[in-house]
N, C-alpha and C positions, 0 to 999 in steps of 0.2 A: 749130325756132324756138320760143323761150320765149313763153309767153302774156303779154300786156301787163297791167299793173296800173293801175287807176284810183287815182291817188295824190293827187288834188286835195282840198284841204281843203274841208269843207262845214260849214254852220252846225249843221244837225241833220237827222236822218232823221225827219221829222214824221209820216209815215204808214208803217206796216209792216203787211202783211197776209199771211195764210197761206190757201192755197186748195187744195181737193181737187176731183177730177172724178169724180162718181159717176153711174152710169146707173141709173135706176129703171124696171123693166119689169114689167108685169102682163099682157102680151099672151098668152103661151102657157098659163100655168097658172091665171090669174085671181088668183094670190097675188102680192104685191109681192116682187120680187127686186131686190137691189141689188148692183152690181158697181163696184168702184173701178177706174178706168182708169189711175191713176197709183199707183206704189208709194210715192212720197214726196210731201209737200205742196210746192206751188210758192209761193215767197215773192216778194213785191214790196216795194219801198221807194220813197218819194218823198223826195228830198234837196232841201234849200233851200241855195242858194249865193249868196254875194256875191263878186264878182270885180273886180279892177282890169283895165285894158285888156290888159296882158301875159298875165295868168292866163286871162282870157276867151278870148283868141286861142289860147292853148295848149290849153284845153279844147275849143275848136271844132276845132282840128287833131286832137285825140284822137278826137273824135266822127266827123270826116271819115275818118280812117284806119280806124275800125271800120266805116265805111259805114253809119252809123246803127245800126239794130238787127241788122245782118247778122252781125257777128263778136262772139264772147263775149270777156270779159276778167275779171280777178280784181278783187275789191273787199273791203276789210276794213270790217266794221261796227264802228266804234271804240266802245270802252266809255265814253269820256268824252263821246260823242255819243248815249248811251242804248242802245248796242248790246251785243253779246255778245263782241266781240273776235275773232270767227271770220272766216275768209276764205271768201267765196262766189264762185262762178263765175256771172257775170251778163251780161246784154245791156241796152242801152238799151231802154226801153219803147216808143219811137217812132222813126220815121225823120226826125223834124223836131226841130231844136234851136232853140228860141225864147228869146231873151234880151232883157230890157228894158235898153236902154242909157241910162244916166243922164248927168248932167254929168261932164265930165272923163274920160269913157270907162268909168266904173264901171258895173257892171250887177248886177242880181239876177234870179234865175230858179230854177226847179225842174226836177229831172230824175227820171224814173222809171227804176228798175233792176228787172229781172225775173230771178229765178234760173233757171239753165239746167242741164239734166241731159243730158249727152252723153258 
């Protein structure tokens, strides 16, 4: 089965972060020793979206089909949105999808995407 792609248009990726996981240990030798637990940095993005009712429901269906942050999917960080044009394998950052629904069914909200290595 082919992996699904997050193909919804977004306004911008207004937060992008790169994270490493390092253990610092002084226990055995008294000298500081550092070990990296990850071979690659983990990236996260926060996307800002404005959607009409139809697109909002389609995105909610996509979120539901992935079971929140359970299943990974592909996402392209578009160059015209400040990105690098690369495709990343990501998950939603939370199991809760919260959308502010405005007049006439329009909504605006943010989504966190977290890079996955599997």
